[in-house]
C-alpha positions as CSV (number, residue, x, y, z in Angstrom):
1,M,0.2,0.0,0.2
2,N,1.2,3.3,-1.0
3,N,0.0,5.3,2.9
4,L,-0.8,3.3,5.5
5,S,-1.2,5.9,7.7
6,R,-4.0,7.4,5.3
7,Q,-7.3,4.5,4.8
8,Q,-8.8,7.0,2.7
9,P,-7.0,8.4,-0.6
10,K,-7.6,11.7,-2.1
11,L,-7.9,11.3,-6.0
12,I,-8.2,13.8,-8.0
13,M,-9.0,14.2,-11.9
14,T,-8.2,17.0,-14.0
15,L,-10.2,17.9,-16.5
16,L,-9.6,19.6,-19.6
17,A,-12.3,21.0,-22.4
18,R,-13.2,23.4,-24.5
19,D,-16.6,23.0,-26.1
20,E,-18.1,19.6,-24.7
21,E,-21.3,20.9,-23.5
22,D,-22.7,17.1,-25.1
23,I,-20.7,15.3,-23.0
24,I,-19.3,17.0,-20.1
25,K,-22.1,16.4,-17.4
26,H,-21.9,12.9,-18.3
27,N,-18.3,12.7,-17.5
28,I,-18.1,14.5,-14.2
29,E,-21.0,12.4,-12.8
30,F,-19.3,8.8,-13.6
31,H,-16.3,9.9,-12.6
32,L,-17.7,11.3,-9.5
33,A,-19.5,7.7,-8.9
34,H,-16.4,5.9,-9.4
35,G,-14.2,7.3,-6.8
36,V,-13.4,10.8,-8.0
37,D,-13.2,13.1,-4.9
38,F,-12.6,16.2,-6.2
39,I,-11.9,18.0,-10.4
40,I,-9.5,20.7,-11.7
41,A,-10.7,21.7,-14.6
42,T,-9.4,23.9,-16.9
43,D,-11.5,25.5,-19.5
44,N,-9.7,26.0,-22.8
45,G,-12.1,29.4,-24.0
46,S,-15.8,27.3,-24.8
47,I,-18.1,28.8,-27.0
48,D,-20.5,27.1,-25.9
49,K,-22.1,26.3,-22.2
50,T,-19.4,24.2,-21.3
51,R,-17.8,26.5,-18.6
52,D,-21.0,27.4,-17.6
53,I,-21.4,23.7,-16.5
54,L,-17.9,23.5,-14.8
55,D,-19.0,26.8,-13.2
56,E,-21.7,24.9,-11.9
57,Y,-19.4,22.4,-10.1
58,K,-17.7,24.8,-8.9
59,K,-19.8,26.7,-6.9
60,K,-21.1,23.5,-5.2
61,G,-17.6,22.8,-4.2
62,I,-16.4,19.8,-5.8
63,L,-14.4,21.8,-8.6
64,H,-11.9,23.9,-9.2
65,L,-11.7,25.8,-12.6
66,I,-9.1,27.6,-14.5
67,D,-9.5,29.8,-17.4
68,E,-7.2,29.0,-20.3
69,P,-7.6,31.1,-23.3
70,G,-4.8,30.3,-25.2
71,R,-4.9,28.9,-28.5
72,N,-1.8,26.9,-28.9
73,K,-2.7,23.6,-27.6
74,F,-0.1,23.3,-24.7
75,Q,-2.0,20.3,-23.3
76,A,0.7,19.0,-21.8
77,A,1.8,22.2,-19.5
78,W,-1.9,22.6,-18.5
79,N,-2.0,19.1,-17.3
80,N,0.9,19.2,-14.9
81,R,0.0,22.8,-14.3
82,M,-3.6,21.5,-12.7
83,A,-1.2,18.5,-10.8
84,K,0.5,20.7,-8.8
85,I,-2.1,22.5,-7.9
86,A,-4.1,19.2,-6.7
87,V,-0.7,18.2,-4.6
88,E,-0.2,21.6,-3.2
89,K,-3.4,23.0,-2.9
90,Y,-6.1,19.9,-2.3
91,N,-3.4,17.6,-1.3
92,A,-4.2,15.2,-4.0
93,D,-3.0,11.5,-3.3
94,I,-3.6,10.2,-6.7
95,I,-4.4,11.9,-10.1
96,F,-5.1,11.3,-13.4
97,H,-5.5,14.0,-16.4
98,C,-9.1,13.3,-18.3
99,D,-10.3,14.6,-21.5
100,A,-13.9,15.3,-21.6
101,D,-14.7,12.1,-24.3
102,E,-12.5,9.7,-22.0
103,F,-15.0,7.8,-19.1
104,W,-12.1,5.9,-16.8
105,C,-14.2,2.6,-16.0
106,P,-13.4,0.4,-13.1
107,T,-13.9,-3.1,-13.6
108,K,-14.6,-3.6,-10.1
109,E,-14.7,-1.5,-7.1
110,D,-13.4,2.1,-7.5
111,L,-10.4,3.8,-9.5
112,K,-8.4,4.6,-6.4
113,T,-8.2,1.1,-4.9
114,E,-6.2,-0.7,-7.3
115,I,-3.2,1.6,-7.2
116,W,-3.3,2.4,-3.8
117,N,-3.1,-1.3,-2.8
118,S,-0.2,-1.8,-4.9
119,H,3.3,-1.2,-4.7
120,Y,3.2,0.6,-7.6
121,D,3.8,4.8,-8.0
122,V,2.9,4.9,-12.1
123,M,0.1,2.5,-13.6
124,S,-0.6,2.4,-16.9
125,V,-4.5,1.8,-18.3
126,K,-5.6,1.1,-21.0
127,I,-7.9,2.4,-24.1
128,I,-11.2,1.0,-25.6
129,N,-12.1,3.3,-28.8
130,V,-16.0,3.1,-28.9
131,L,-17.0,3.5,-32.6
132,L,-20.3,5.9,-34.0
133,E,-22.4,3.4,-36.3
134,N,-22.7,5.0,-39.9
135,R,-25.9,7.0,-40.6
136,N,-25.3,8.9,-43.8
137,G,-23.8,11.7,-41.8
138,E,-26.8,11.9,-39.6
139,E,-24.5,10.6,-36.8
140,S,-25.6,11.8,-33.5
141,F,-24.3,11.2,-29.6
142,P,-24.8,9.2,-27.6
143,E,-27.7,6.8,-29.5
144,D,-24.9,5.9,-32.3
145,A,-22.5,5.2,-30.1
146,K,-22.2,1.5,-30.3
147,Y,-19.2,-0.6,-31.1
148,A,-16.1,-0.9,-28.6
149,V,-13.0,-2.0,-30.1
150,I,-11.9,-4.6,-27.7
151,K,-9.2,-6.6,-29.9
152,P,-7.4,-3.9,-31.6
153,L,-5.1,-4.4,-34.7
154,K,-1.6,-4.4,-33.8
155,T,0.8,-1.6,-35.8
156,S,4.5,-0.9,-35.8
157,N,3.6,2.1,-37.8
158,F,0.9,3.5,-36.2
159,E,0.9,7.0,-38.3
160,E,1.6,5.9,-41.5
161,D,-0.7,2.5,-41.1
162,T,-3.9,5.0,-40.4
163,K,-3.8,7.0,-43.5
164,K,-6.0,3.9,-45.4
165,Q,-7.9,2.4,-42.5
166,N,-10.1,3.4,-39.6
167,M,-7.2,4.7,-36.8
168,Y,-9.7,3.5,-33.8
169,F,-8.9,0.1,-35.0
170,Y,-5.7,0.0,-34.0
171,R,-4.1,-0.3,-30.2
172,Y,-3.8,3.2,-28.9
173,G,-1.4,4.2,-26.3
174,S,-2.3,3.9,-23.1
175,K,-2.8,6.6,-20.2
176,V,-1.5,6.8,-16.9
177,I,-2.9,7.3,-13.2
178,F,0.1,7.8,-10.4
179,T,0.3,8.8,-7.0
180,T,2.0,11.6,-5.3
181,G,3.9,10.2,-2.5
182,K,7.0,11.0,-4.3
183,G,6.2,14.0,-5.7
184,V,4.4,15.8,-8.6
185,F,4.7,13.6,-12.0
186,E,4.6,15.7,-15.3
187,V,3.0,14.1,-18.3
188,D,3.6,14.5,-21.8
189,Q,1.3,15.6,-24.8
190,G,-1.8,13.2,-24.8
191,N,-1.1,12.1,-20.9
192,H,0.3,9.0,-22.4
193,S,4.0,8.7,-20.0
194,V,5.4,10.2,-17.2
195,V,8.4,12.7,-17.8
196,N,10.4,13.0,-14.6
197,F,10.6,9.5,-14.5
198,N,13.6,7.9,-12.5
199,K,14.8,4.7,-11.2
200,N,13.1,4.8,-7.5
201,I,9.5,4.9,-9.7
202,F,7.7,2.0,-9.8
203,Q,5.2,1.4,-12.6
204,G,2.8,-1.2,-13.9
205,R,-0.5,-2.0,-15.5
206,S,-4.0,-1.7,-15.1
207,K,-6.0,-4.9,-14.6
208,N,-8.9,-3.5,-13.2
209,V,-9.2,-0.2,-14.8
210,N,-10.3,0.2,-18.6
211,I,-10.8,4.1,-20.7
212,Y,-13.6,4.0,-22.6
213,H,-12.8,7.0,-25.2
214,F,-15.7,8.3,-27.2
215,P,-13.9,10.3,-29.7
216,L,-16.9,11.0,-32.4
217,R,-19.9,12.7,-31.6
218,G,-21.0,13.3,-34.7
219,K,-19.7,15.0,-38.1
220,E,-20.1,18.8,-37.3
221,R,-18.7,18.2,-34.1
222,F,-16.1,16.4,-35.6
223,Y,-15.3,19.1,-38.1
224,H,-15.8,22.1,-35.5
225,K,-12.7,20.1,-33.5
226,V,-10.7,19.7,-36.7
227,I,-10.8,22.9,-37.3
228,E,-10.1,24.6,-33.7
229,S,-7.6,21.8,-33.0
230,G,-5.4,22.3,-36.2
231,K,-5.2,26.0,-35.9
232,A,-3.7,25.2,-32.5
233,V,-1.4,22.7,-33.2
234,E,-0.1,25.1,-35.4
235,K,0.8,27.1,-33.4
236,N,2.5,25.4,-31.0
237,T,6.2,25.5,-32.0
238,L,7.2,23.0,-29.6
239,L,5.3,20.1,-30.8
240,N,7.1,18.1,-33.9
241,K,5.7,17.1,-36.6
242,H,4.6,13.4,-35.2
243,Q,2.7,14.9,-32.2
244,S,-0.8,15.6,-33.2
245,F,-0.2,13.9,-36.3
246,H,-3.9,13.1,-36.5
247,I,-4.8,16.2,-36.4
248,R,-3.0,17.6,-38.6
249,R,-3.5,14.9,-41.0
250,W,-7.3,16.2,-40.6
251,F,-6.7,19.5,-40.8
252,N,-4.9,19.6,-44.0
253,A,-7.6,17.9,-45.4
254,Y,-10.2,20.5,-44.3
255,K,-7.9,22.7,-46.1
256,D,-7.6,20.8,-49.2
257,G,-11.3,19.6,-49.2
258,N,-11.1,16.7,-48.3
259,L,-12.3,16.1,-44.8
260,E,-15.6,14.0,-45.7
261,G,-13.7,11.1,-46.5
262,E,-11.6,11.2,-43.0
263,Y,-14.5,11.4,-41.4
264,E,-16.3,8.4,-43.0
265,K,-12.8,6.1,-42.7
266,L,-13.8,6.9,-38.9
267,I,-17.1,5.5,-38.4
268,I,-18.7,2.0,-39.0
269,T,-21.5,0.8,-41.2
270,N,-23.3,-1.7,-39.0
271,N,-23.0,-4.8,-41.7
272,K,-18.9,-4.5,-40.8
273,A,-19.6,-3.9,-37.3
274,E,-21.5,-7.2,-37.4
275,E,-18.7,-8.4,-39.0
276,L,-16.1,-7.4,-36.6
277,I,-18.2,-8.7,-33.8
278,R,-17.8,-12.2,-35.5
279,K,-14.3,-12.0,-35.6
280,G,-14.1,-10.9,-31.8
281,M,-12.9,-7.6,-32.9
282,L,-15.4,-5.2,-31.6
283,E,-18.2,-5.9,-28.9
284,K,-21.4,-3.9,-28.3
285,L,-21.3,-1.3,-26.0
286,S,-23.0,1.6,-25.9
287,F,-22.5,5.2,-23.7
288,I,-25.9,4.7,-22.4
289,N,-24.9,1.2,-21.1
290,L,-21.9,2.8,-19.0
291,Q,-24.2,5.9,-18.1
292,Q,-26.5,2.5,-16.6
293,K,-23.6,1.3,-14.2
294,K,-22.9,4.2,-13.2
295,N,-26.4,4.9,-11.5
296,E,-26.3,1.1,-10.5
297,I,-23.0,1.7,-8.6
298,K,-24.0,5.2,-7.0
299,Q,-27.2,3.2,-6.1
300,K,-25.0,0.7,-4.1
301,Q,-22.9,3.0,-2.7
302,D,-25.9,5.2,-1.4
303,E,-27.4,1.7,0.0
304,L,-23.8,0.8,1.8
305,Y,-23.7,4.5,3.2
306,E,-26.9,3.6,4.7
307,I,-26.4,0.4,6.3
308,R,-22.9,2.5,7.4
309,N,-24.9,5.0,9.7
310,S,-27.2,2.3,10.2
311,L,-24.5,0.3,12.2
312,R,-22.8,3.4,13.8
313,W,-26.5,3.9,15.2
314,K,-26.9,0.5,16.7
315,I,-23.3,0.9,18.0
316,S,-23.8,3.8,19.5
317,D,-27.0,3.2,21.6
318,Y,-25.8,-0.3,22.6
319,F,-23.2,1.0,24.2
320,Y,-25.3,4.1,25.5
321,K,-27.6,1.3,27.4
322,I,-24.6,0.0,29.2
323,I,-23.4,3.4,30.1
324,R,-27.2,4.4,31.5
325,R,-27.3,0.3,32.9
326,K,-24.3,1.6,35.5
């Protein structure tokens, strides 16, 4: 166990968002139900209702809100800034960096239990992409987010192989969750690894947590993301040409008038999905299913809370009666 002196570690999630009004509330409620104790969020100049939603949670006292107007996609720097605040201001024991379209889902217990009960300082967590069903340009979220890529394709050249094939078919790089007992760990662009790693840091792979990733939530939203992210990536001179390569590819396609073809590569027809289900590559798993699971867990937590309160009252009443007899 990382810290024997504290029975209940404090898990803080950071959240970087821009124009995510369709999913941001689902994200926050989901993770609060799975063990997150507090959230530090950065709004990157949203023009929809994203910031208003974040502000609602700030007023409830469960979220620290940062406004970041920068248009240069310094994602790593912004995440590392939030991690520092999580430790120095809010005493975080465990931290993970989350995007609005990611849902960190424990297969049992909660998000903090596995790493806290291990000897690891850092754990890598697998990403499972969830695909949209092709509706001829009328795709909507969450109704059409139906297929989870449970056995992704392997590749030695992800950037090259995804030029002609759906990039969400391929194995994605994992993301990290970490404890803070050995200091504040800094992450790279994309939160795929810790950059200030040394021989005294122990790293393992999570067996109990998966990240369900909903990268596509409709054609209009995809176009908006490509345009805004593409402009930001071009302004970030610290990124090499391979970082955010997919954004660069899509943005170039947009400028060439070919973004429609890129979008169509990323969605999947029902017939193709059924074929890949039979091959064991996909399984049906909708966003709605995840939300139902979250509600079931919340109900069980509420029931457990009531049981504990009842037991405390009975124990107190028992000792009170003993004292009265004396």
